Backbone as a printed PyTorch tensor [residue, N CA C, xyz], in Angstrom:
tensor([[[57.1240, 30.1490, 69.2210],
         [57.5410, 29.5930, 67.9330],
         [56.5910, 28.4870, 67.4900]],

        [[56.1730, 27.6560, 68.4480],
         [55.2710, 26.5550, 68.1440],
         [53.9550, 27.0720, 67.5620]],

        [[53.5670, 28.2480, 68.0330],
         [52.3260, 28.8640, 67.5610],
         [52.3620, 29.0730, 66.0410]],

        [[53.5090, 29.4550, 65.5100],
         [53.6320, 29.7490, 64.0860],
         [53.8060, 28.5070, 63.2350]],

        [[53.9570, 27.3530, 63.8660],
         [54.0520, 26.0980, 63.1300],
         [52.7120, 25.3720, 63.0820]],

        [[51.6650, 26.0190, 63.5410],
         [50.3440, 25.4000, 63.5090],
         [49.8190, 25.3520, 62.0720]],

        [[48.8070, 24.5290, 61.8590],
         [48.2240, 24.3980, 60.5120],
         [47.6780, 25.7270, 60.0060]],

        [[47.1960, 26.5230, 60.9130],
         [46.6430, 27.8280, 60.5480],
         [47.6900, 28.6860, 59.8330]],

        [[48.8590, 28.7890, 60.4410],
         [49.9160, 29.6230, 59.8740],
         [50.5880, 28.9480, 58.6700]],

        [[50.7710, 27.6550, 58.7490],
         [51.3770, 26.9410, 57.6160],
         [50.4730, 26.9860, 56.3900]],

        [[49.1700, 26.9020, 56.5960],
         [48.2150, 27.0100, 55.4830],
         [48.2900, 28.3680, 54.8120]],

        [[48.3560, 29.4090, 55.6350],
         [48.4810, 30.7670, 55.0850],
         [49.7950, 30.9230, 54.3360]],

        [[50.8740, 30.3970, 54.9000],
         [52.1700, 30.4610, 54.2330],
         [52.1190, 29.7320, 52.8920]],

        [[51.5510, 28.5330, 52.8790],
         [51.4700, 27.7460, 51.6490],
         [50.6490, 28.4720, 50.5790]],

        [[49.4610, 28.9720, 50.9330],
         [48.6280, 29.6530, 49.9260],
         [49.2850, 30.9430, 49.4530]],

        [[50.0110, 31.6150, 50.3330],
         [50.7360, 32.8260, 49.9200],
         [51.8260, 32.4840, 48.9160]],

        [[52.5800, 31.4110, 49.1810],
         [53.6420, 31.0020, 48.2540],
         [53.0720, 30.5780, 46.8920]],

        [[51.9850, 29.8420, 46.9120],
         [51.3530, 29.4370, 45.6430],
         [50.8660, 30.6730, 44.8900]],

        [[50.2490, 31.6020, 45.5900],
         [49.7820, 32.8430, 44.9620],
         [50.9300, 33.6280, 44.3490]],

        [[52.0210, 33.7320, 45.0890],
         [53.1840, 34.4560, 44.5730],
         [53.7830, 33.7600, 43.3500]],

        [[53.7460, 32.4320, 43.3240],
         [54.2700, 31.7270, 42.1500],
         [53.3840, 31.9920, 40.9300]],

        [[52.0750, 32.0940, 41.1230],
         [51.1670, 32.4380, 40.0170],
         [51.4660, 33.8460, 39.4970]],

        [[51.6530, 34.7720, 40.4140],
         [51.9680, 36.1500, 40.0110],
         [53.2940, 36.1860, 39.2570]],

        [[54.2890, 35.4470, 39.7480],
         [55.5900, 35.3860, 39.0760],
         [55.4380, 34.8370, 37.6530]],

        [[54.6760, 33.7420, 37.4890],
         [54.4610, 33.1680, 36.1480],
         [53.7810, 34.1800, 35.2360]],

        [[52.8180, 34.9320, 35.7810],
         [52.1100, 35.9320, 34.9860],
         [53.0590, 37.0420, 34.5330]],

        [[53.9070, 37.4930, 35.4420],
         [54.8020, 38.6120, 35.1230],
         [55.9510, 38.2220, 34.2030]],

        [[56.3560, 36.9540, 34.2070],
         [57.5200, 36.5400, 33.4240],
         [57.1630, 35.8270, 32.1280]],

        [[55.8710, 35.5770, 31.8770],
         [55.5330, 34.8810, 30.6320],
         [55.7660, 35.8080, 29.4440]],

        [[56.0810, 35.2010, 28.3180],
         [56.3260, 35.9740, 27.1090],
         [55.0260, 36.6210, 26.6430]],

        [[55.0910, 37.9170, 26.3930],
         [53.8770, 38.6430, 26.0250],
         [53.5060, 38.3980, 24.5720]],

        [[52.2710, 38.0100, 24.3800],
         [51.6980, 37.8760, 23.0410],
         [50.4030, 38.6710, 23.0610]],

        [[50.4720, 39.8900, 22.5540],
         [49.3160, 40.7730, 22.5770],
         [48.6380, 40.8920, 21.2120]],

        [[49.4180, 40.6380, 20.1470],
         [48.8510, 40.7570, 18.8030],
         [49.6590, 39.8970, 17.8350]],

        [[49.2240, 39.8700, 16.5990],
         [49.9250, 39.1120, 15.5610],
         [51.3440, 39.6370, 15.3410]],

        [[51.5740, 40.8960, 15.7100],
         [52.9060, 41.4910, 15.5510],
         [53.9450, 40.8490, 16.4690]],

        [[53.4900, 40.1490, 17.5100],
         [54.3980, 39.4930, 18.4470],
         [54.7560, 38.0800, 17.9990]],

        [[54.2670, 37.6950, 16.8170],
         [54.4740, 36.3400, 16.3030],
         [55.1920, 36.3770, 14.9650]],

        [[55.8230, 35.2730, 14.6260],
         [56.4970, 35.1440, 13.3380],
         [56.1040, 33.8030, 12.7260]],

        [[55.9910, 33.7760, 11.4030],
         [55.5940, 32.5460, 10.7060],
         [56.8160, 31.7340, 10.2870]],

        [[56.6880, 30.4120, 10.4150],
         [57.6850, 29.4750,  9.9070],
         [56.9320, 28.4360,  9.0860]],

        [[57.6290, 27.8670,  8.1130],
         [56.9570, 26.9420,  7.2060],
         [57.8920, 25.7920,  6.8400]],

        [[57.3080, 24.6730,  6.5750],
         [58.0810, 23.5230,  6.1420],
         [57.1880, 22.3170,  5.9410]],

        [[57.7730, 21.2830,  5.3330],
         [57.0390, 20.0270,  5.1450],
         [57.0820, 19.2310,  6.4440]],

        [[55.9170, 18.7020,  6.8160],
         [55.8650, 17.9150,  8.0400],
         [56.5940, 16.5910,  7.8430]],

        [[57.5450, 16.3290,  8.7180],
         [58.2930, 15.0830,  8.6880],
         [57.5950, 14.0470,  9.5610]],

        [[57.1680, 14.5050, 10.7560],
         [56.5550, 13.5740, 11.6940],
         [55.7820, 14.3530, 12.7430]],

        [[54.8670, 13.6570, 13.3960],
         [54.1980, 14.2220, 14.5630],
         [54.0530, 13.1230, 15.6020]],

        [[53.9490, 13.5310, 16.8490],
         [53.8270, 12.5750, 17.9470],
         [52.9070, 13.1950, 18.9930]],

        [[51.7000, 12.6800, 19.0680],
         [50.7290, 13.1680, 20.0500],
         [50.5470, 12.0780, 21.1010]],

        [[50.9780, 12.3750, 22.3180],
         [50.8950, 11.3910, 23.3980],
         [50.1610, 11.9740, 24.5930]],

        [[49.4220, 11.1120, 25.2470],
         [48.8400, 11.4400, 26.5410],
         [49.3220, 10.3620, 27.4950]],

        [[50.1080, 10.7520, 28.4730],
         [50.7430,  9.8150, 29.3950],
         [50.1320,  9.9990, 30.7730]],

        [[49.6400,  8.9190, 31.3460],
         [49.0680,  8.9770, 32.6850],
         [50.1580,  8.6250, 33.6890]],

        [[50.4370,  9.5760, 34.5820],
         [51.4340,  9.3840, 35.6430],
         [50.8510,  9.9060, 36.9460]],

        [[50.8560,  9.0620, 37.9450],
         [50.4160,  9.4760, 39.2750],
         [49.0410, 10.1500, 39.2450]],

        [[48.0820,  9.5050, 38.5880],
         [46.6970,  9.9940, 38.4970],
         [46.5900, 11.3250, 37.7600]],

        [[47.5800, 11.6340, 36.9790],
         [47.5970, 12.8890, 36.2300],
         [47.9500, 12.5890, 34.7950]],

        [[47.3430, 13.2890, 33.8590],
         [47.6220, 13.0590, 32.4540],
         [48.5510, 14.1410, 31.9250]],

        [[49.6810, 13.7050, 31.3670],
         [50.6200, 14.6220, 30.7260],
         [50.3470, 14.6030, 29.2280]],

        [[50.3170, 15.7610, 28.6340],
         [50.0750, 15.8760, 27.1980],
         [51.3620, 16.3010, 26.5120]],

        [[51.7940, 15.5020, 25.5560],
         [52.9890, 15.8270, 24.7830],
         [52.6150, 15.8040, 23.3090]],

        [[52.5210, 16.9840, 22.7280],
         [52.1400, 17.1190, 21.3270],
         [53.2980, 17.7910, 20.5910]],

        [[53.9910, 17.0020, 19.7760],
         [55.1770, 17.4830, 19.0730],
         [55.0500, 17.2230, 17.5790]],

        [[55.7250, 18.0670, 16.7880],
         [55.8420, 17.8000, 15.3590],
         [57.1610, 18.3560, 14.8560]],

        [[57.6240, 17.7950, 13.7470],
         [58.8870, 18.2420, 13.1550],
         [58.6600, 18.6350, 11.7020]],

        [[59.4490, 19.6080, 11.2750],
         [59.4120, 20.0820,  9.8880],
         [60.7680, 19.8420,  9.2530]],

        [[60.7770, 19.6760,  7.9420],
         [62.0360, 19.3850,  7.2430],
         [62.9940, 20.5650,  7.2140]],

        [[62.4940, 21.7700,  7.4340],
         [63.3290, 22.9650,  7.3170],
         [64.0150, 23.3690,  8.6280]],

        [[63.6570, 22.6910,  9.7350],
         [64.2290, 23.0400, 11.0360],
         [64.6420, 21.7740, 11.7740]],

        [[65.7260, 21.8840, 12.5200],
         [66.2720, 20.7630, 13.2650],
         [65.4770, 20.4410, 14.5290]],

        [[64.8720, 21.4700, 15.1150],
         [64.2300, 21.2920, 16.4020],
         [62.8080, 20.7370, 16.2840]],

        [[62.2360, 20.4740, 17.4480],
         [60.8740, 19.9690, 17.5590],
         [59.9560, 21.1390, 17.9090]],

        [[58.7750, 21.1620, 17.2900],
         [57.7790, 22.1750, 17.5950],
         [56.7500, 21.5530, 18.5270]],

        [[56.3620, 22.3090, 19.5460],
         [55.4550, 21.7780, 20.5620],
         [54.1720, 22.5950, 20.6150]],

        [[53.0520, 21.8640, 20.6920],
         [51.7740, 22.5170, 20.9580],
         [51.6280, 22.5150, 22.4800]],

        [[51.6560, 23.6830, 23.1190],
         [51.5630, 23.7200, 24.5760],
         [50.2430, 23.1230, 25.0730]],

        [[50.3080, 22.4770, 26.2130],
         [49.1140, 21.8460, 26.7900],
         [47.9930, 22.8620, 27.0030]],

        [[48.3380, 24.1220, 27.2610],
         [47.3180, 25.1580, 27.4570],
         [46.4470, 25.3560, 26.2110]],

        [[46.9790, 25.0010, 25.0440],
         [46.2520, 25.2380, 23.8010],
         [45.4940, 24.0110, 23.3000]],

        [[45.5930, 22.8950, 23.9850],
         [45.0000, 21.6610, 23.4730],
         [43.4850, 21.7190, 23.3650]],

        [[42.8360, 22.5130, 24.2020],
         [41.3810, 22.6090, 24.1040],
         [40.9230, 23.4220, 22.8920]],

        [[41.8250, 24.1430, 22.2420],
         [41.4600, 24.8760, 21.0230],
         [42.1460, 24.2860, 19.7770]],

        [[42.9330, 23.2440, 19.9710],
         [43.6010, 22.5700, 18.8610],
         [42.6350, 21.5610, 18.2420]],

        [[42.4610, 21.6400, 16.9380],
         [41.5570, 20.7470, 16.2070],
         [42.3040, 19.4650, 15.8560]],

        [[42.5220, 18.6210, 16.8520],
         [43.3360, 17.4180, 16.6790],
         [42.7440, 16.4380, 15.6640]],

        [[41.4710, 16.1400, 15.7870],
         [40.8570, 15.1650, 14.8690],
         [40.8720, 15.6700, 13.4280]],

        [[40.6270, 16.9480, 13.2450],
         [40.6830, 17.5540, 11.9170],
         [42.1040, 17.4320, 11.3590]],

        [[43.1040, 17.7210, 12.2070],
         [44.4980, 17.5850, 11.8110],
         [44.8050, 16.1440, 11.4010]],

        [[44.4480, 15.1910, 12.2430],
         [44.7520, 13.7810, 11.9850],
         [44.0820, 13.2670, 10.7090]],

        [[42.9150, 13.7910, 10.3980],
         [42.1910, 13.2920,  9.2220],
         [42.5930, 13.9770,  7.9200]],

        [[43.2620, 15.1170,  7.9910],
         [43.5550, 15.8490,  6.7520],
         [45.0360, 16.0420,  6.4450]],

        [[45.9010, 15.9860,  7.4390],
         [47.3360, 16.2560,  7.2030],
         [48.1010, 14.9430,  7.0710]],

        [[48.9740, 14.9010,  6.0960],
         [49.8330, 13.7260,  5.8630],
         [51.2920, 14.1620,  5.8870]],

        [[52.1760, 13.2070,  6.1450],
         [53.6140, 13.4980,  6.0860],
         [53.9250, 14.0720,  4.7110]],

        [[54.7430, 15.1080,  4.7060],
         [55.1120, 15.7680,  3.4570],
         [54.2610, 16.9870,  3.1450]],

        [[53.1090, 17.1320,  3.8080],
         [52.2840, 18.3230,  3.6050],
         [53.0090, 19.5430,  4.1700]],

        [[52.8110, 20.6780,  3.5320],
         [53.4180, 21.9210,  3.9990],
         [52.5730, 22.4920,  5.1300]],

        [[53.2250, 22.7360,  6.2630],
         [52.5680, 23.3510,  7.4150],
         [53.0990, 24.7620,  7.6040]],

        [[52.2100, 25.6650,  7.9350],
         [52.5850, 27.0230,  8.3060],
         [52.2890, 27.1730,  9.7860]],

        [[53.3240, 27.4800, 10.5370],
         [53.2000, 27.6490, 11.9770],
         [53.5250, 29.0820, 12.3460]],

        [[52.9940, 29.5440, 13.4500],
         [53.4710, 30.8130, 13.9950],
         [54.0580, 30.5120, 15.3650]],

        [[55.0970, 31.2710, 15.6900],
         [55.7830, 31.1240, 16.9680],
         [56.0110, 32.5160, 17.5490]],

        [[56.1290, 32.6310, 18.8690],
         [56.4470, 33.9320, 19.4640],
         [57.8270, 34.4050, 18.9960]],

        [[57.9690, 35.6880, 18.7940],
         [59.2570, 36.2360, 18.3380],
         [60.4030, 35.8720, 19.2720]],

        [[60.1200, 35.7510, 20.5410],
         [61.1590, 35.3880, 21.5050],
         [61.6710, 33.9700, 21.3310]],

        [[60.9460, 33.1390, 20.5820],
         [61.3460, 31.7550, 20.3600],
         [62.1920, 31.5900, 19.0950]],

        [[62.3350, 32.6370, 18.3010],
         [63.0920, 32.5610, 17.0510],
         [64.5270, 32.1130, 17.3050]],

        [[65.0950, 32.5660, 18.3980],
         [66.4900, 32.2000, 18.7160],
         [66.6410, 30.7020, 18.9760]],

        [[65.5420, 30.0040, 19.2190],
         [65.5860, 28.5610, 19.4730],
         [65.5180, 27.7240, 18.1910]],

        [[65.2170, 28.3760, 17.0610],
         [65.1180, 27.6300, 15.8020],
         [66.4680, 26.9940, 15.4690]],

        [[66.4130, 25.7750, 14.9790],
         [67.5880, 24.9870, 14.6100],
         [68.5320, 24.7100, 15.7860]],

        [[67.9310, 24.5840, 16.9720],
         [68.6760, 24.1450, 18.1550],
         [68.0380, 22.8420, 18.6270]],

        [[68.4780, 22.3600, 19.7450],
         [67.9060, 21.1370, 20.3220],
         [66.6900, 21.4420, 21.1990]],

        [[66.3720, 22.7120, 21.3630],
         [65.2610, 23.1270, 22.2190],
         [63.9200, 22.9920, 21.4920]],

        [[62.8620, 22.7390, 22.2700],
         [61.5120, 22.7310, 21.7080],
         [61.0620, 24.1680, 21.4860]],

        [[60.3300, 24.3810, 20.4120],
         [59.7750, 25.6930, 20.1090],
         [58.2590, 25.5710, 20.1970]],

        [[57.6400, 26.4490, 20.9870],
         [56.1930, 26.3480, 21.1290],
         [55.5010, 27.1060, 19.9970]],

        [[54.4430, 26.4990, 19.5050],
         [53.7290, 27.1110, 18.3890],
         [52.4640, 27.7900, 18.8890]],

        [[52.0510, 28.8080, 18.1440],
         [50.8440, 29.5470, 18.4980],
         [49.7740, 29.4640, 17.4220]],

        [[50.1080, 28.8750, 16.2850],
         [49.0840, 28.5910, 15.2730],
         [49.6340, 27.5450, 14.3140]],

        [[48.7040, 26.8600, 13.6500],
         [49.0870, 25.8340, 12.6870],
         [48.0210, 25.7730, 11.6010]],

        [[48.5030, 25.7760, 10.3460],
         [47.6000, 25.6870,  9.2100],
         [48.2930, 24.9420,  8.0750]],

        [[47.4690, 24.3830,  7.1950],
         [47.9850, 23.7140,  6.0010],
         [46.9310, 23.7980,  4.9200]],

        [[47.3140, 24.2820,  3.7650],
         [46.4240, 24.3670,  2.6070],
         [45.1100, 25.0690,  2.9430]],

        [[45.2100, 26.1540,  3.6820],
         [44.0250, 26.9440,  4.0270],
         [43.2000, 26.3800,  5.1740]],

        [[43.5980, 25.2430,  5.7000],
         [42.8900, 24.6480,  6.8410],
         [43.6090, 25.0440,  8.1340]],

        [[42.8440, 25.5130,  9.0970],
         [43.4250, 25.9590, 10.3660],
         [43.1480, 24.9290, 11.4500]],

        [[44.2150, 24.5120, 12.1190],
         [44.1060, 23.5070, 13.1770],
         [44.2860, 24.1260, 14.5600]],

        [[45.0460, 25.1890, 14.6190],
         [45.2370, 25.9690, 15.8320],
         [45.2080, 27.4240, 15.3820]],

        [[44.1790, 28.1300, 15.7790],
         [43.9760, 29.4990, 15.2920],
         [44.7270, 30.5190, 16.1490]],

        [[45.4480, 31.3730, 15.4340],
         [46.2490, 32.4160, 16.0680],
         [45.3920, 33.3300, 16.9410]],

        [[44.2240, 33.6860, 16.4590],
         [43.3420, 34.5990, 17.1800],
         [42.9280, 34.0140, 18.5290]],

        [[42.6390, 32.7090, 18.5390],
         [42.2360, 32.0550, 19.7850],
         [43.3900, 32.0260, 20.7850]],

        [[44.6030, 31.7770, 20.2950],
         [45.7760, 31.7410, 21.1700],
         [46.0490, 33.1280, 21.7380]],

        [[45.9630, 34.1560, 20.8990],
         [46.1980, 35.5290, 21.3720],
         [45.1850, 35.8820, 22.4570]],

        [[43.9390, 35.4960, 22.2520],
         [42.9010, 35.7570, 23.2540],
         [43.2300, 35.0480, 24.5730]],

        [[43.6870, 33.7950, 24.4820],
         [44.0710, 33.0660, 25.6960],
         [45.2550, 33.7280, 26.3900]],

        [[46.2270, 34.1760, 25.6100],
         [47.4310, 34.7860, 26.1760],
         [47.1370, 36.1240, 26.8470]],

        [[46.0890, 36.7920, 26.4240],
         [45.7360, 38.0800, 27.0210],
         [44.9110, 37.9130, 28.2940]],

        [[44.5670, 36.6940, 28.6080],
         [43.7560, 36.4040, 29.7910],
         [44.5420, 36.6900, 31.0700]],

        [[43.8200, 37.0970, 32.0860],
         [44.4250, 37.3660, 33.3890],
         [44.1130, 36.2500, 34.3900]],

        [[43.8540, 35.0510, 33.8920],
         [43.4470, 33.9470, 34.7610],
         [44.4950, 33.6140, 35.8300]],

        [[45.7760, 33.7520, 35.5180],
         [46.8000, 33.4920, 36.5340],
         [46.6680, 34.4570, 37.7090]],

        [[46.3820, 35.7080, 37.4060],
         [46.2100, 36.6890, 38.4880],
         [44.9480, 36.4060, 39.2830]],

        [[43.8740, 36.0660, 38.5860],
         [42.6300, 35.7290, 39.2800],
         [42.8320, 34.4940, 40.1550]],

        [[43.5600, 33.5170, 39.6370],
         [43.8640, 32.3180, 40.4150],
         [44.6750, 32.6590, 41.6500]],

        [[45.6530, 33.5380, 41.4900],
         [46.4850, 33.9470, 42.6240],
         [45.6340, 34.6350, 43.6940]],

        [[44.7640, 35.5290, 43.2630],
         [43.8960, 36.2230, 44.2200],
         [42.9520, 35.2580, 44.9200]],

        [[42.4000, 34.3240, 44.1670],
         [41.4770, 33.3500, 44.7370],
         [42.1800, 32.4860, 45.7940]],

        [[43.3290, 31.9530, 45.4360],
         [44.0570, 31.0810, 46.3660],
         [44.4900, 31.8630, 47.6120]],

        [[44.9810, 33.0720, 47.4250],
         [45.3690, 33.8910, 48.5710],
         [44.1520, 34.1980, 49.4400]],

        [[43.0460, 34.5400, 48.8010],
         [41.8090, 34.8180, 49.5390],
         [41.3390, 33.6100, 50.3380]],

        [[41.4280, 32.4290, 49.7310],
         [41.0480, 31.2060, 50.4500],
         [41.9720, 30.9890, 51.6520]],

        [[43.2420, 31.2640, 51.4750],
         [44.1850, 31.1310, 52.5810],
         [43.8440, 32.0700, 53.7270]],

        [[43.4850, 33.3040, 53.4030],
         [43.1200, 34.2820, 54.4370],
         [41.8410, 33.8460, 55.1450]],

        [[40.8740, 33.3770, 54.3770],
         [39.6060, 32.9260, 54.9860],
         [39.8520, 31.7420, 55.9210]],

        [[40.6300, 30.7840, 55.4710],
         [40.9390, 29.6280, 56.3140],
         [41.7150, 30.0690, 57.5550]],

        [[42.6250, 30.9940, 57.3940],
         [43.4040, 31.5040, 58.5110],
         [42.4930, 32.1660, 59.5490]],

        [[41.5840, 32.9940, 59.0700],
         [40.7140, 33.7570, 59.9860],
         [39.6710, 32.8770, 60.6670]],

        [[39.2500, 31.8190, 59.9920],
         [38.2060, 30.9730, 60.5740],
         [38.7650, 29.7900, 61.3650]],

        [[40.0470, 29.4950, 61.2380],
         [40.6560, 28.3910, 61.9700],
         [40.8750, 28.7760, 63.4290]],

        [[40.6940, 27.7900, 64.3000],
         [40.9330, 28.0070, 65.7120],
         [42.2530, 27.3450, 66.0760]],

        [[43.0250, 28.0230, 66.8390],
         [44.3160, 27.4740, 67.2880],
         [44.5130, 27.6900, 68.7440]]])
């Protein structure tokens, strides 16, 4: 029994569990394959709140906005922040401007609830701040699976090369 509690076996167990969690996230994420999987919502911007919070040597990104036509908060997922034109948004959009957002069809049931709704595109007056095409391309990526394979492979390599 002690043999299986060694770092060699625990490392393999840990990397296997992390790999399986990546595969689970990949299999259970909401599918966005085309524009047909999205729906548009529109309203006047009431407020926005873009925060970066440093906690435990890690930065949390919280990007939220509200529209006058919906009770809930709309969230720009952290995965999309590298394609979100934040400075362009901050310099051109004002409270009261009409924003057109797209959201996954599966999130429609969350409209006018207390839940956050994640957005997949944002535009105002012909200006695009988060492009739908870029988000769809990101969503079609298999990076979670590649990450799972990489981590599992590293676990196997460490297992095989470790001496116990």
